[in-house]
ROROZA-310694 format. One line per field, with one value per residue (C-alpha): x, y, z. Coordinates in pm, whole numbers, plus 50000, padded with zeros to 5 digits. Layout:
<pts>
east c(X ...)
north c(Y ...)
up c(Z ...)
</pts>
This chain:
<pts>
east c(48715 48523 48594 48342 48457 48294 48423 48371 48138 48360 48705 48709 48873 48840 48685 48620 48657 48513 48437 48069 47827 47701 48057 48131 47830 47901 48236 48117 47863 48113 48363 48114 47815 47502 47525 47350 47136 47352 47267 47233 46968 47148 46998 47162 47532 47732 48012 48188 48250 48073 47831 47974 47901 47966 48160 48258)
north c(79162 79442 79786 80073 80432 80760 80922 81285 81309 81559 81530 81150 81236 80955 81093 80786 80406 80114 79750 79792 80061 80106 80154 80421 80624 80583 80724 80997 81096 81088 81275 81537 81545 81700 82070 82260 82552 82862 83196 83328 83075 82868 82537 82362 82372 82147 81970 81860 82079 81830 81535 81200 80865 80548 80290 79938)
up c(29657 29503 29591 29555 29482 29487 29200 29067 28778 28567 28704 28770 29106 29376 29684 29895 29864 30059 30050 30015 29883 30234 30358 30106 30200 30565 30501 30287 30549 30846 30648 30524 30762 30620 30611 30879 30776 30776 30910 30556 30485 30224 30283 29993 30006 29794 29979 29665 29365 29137 29162 29258 29116 29294 29087 29135)
</pts>
């Protein structure tokens, strides 16, 4: 059985794992819902300190 992992671009930290790509994405969205617009108007807030890559 293949596992997919969301891994940090720089640190190689593992953030989330799942059986399918969709599974990983769903877990990521559940754990880190899309940020709401803040009162200060920062529309783009990074949830993670680094970009993530999905690996098999």
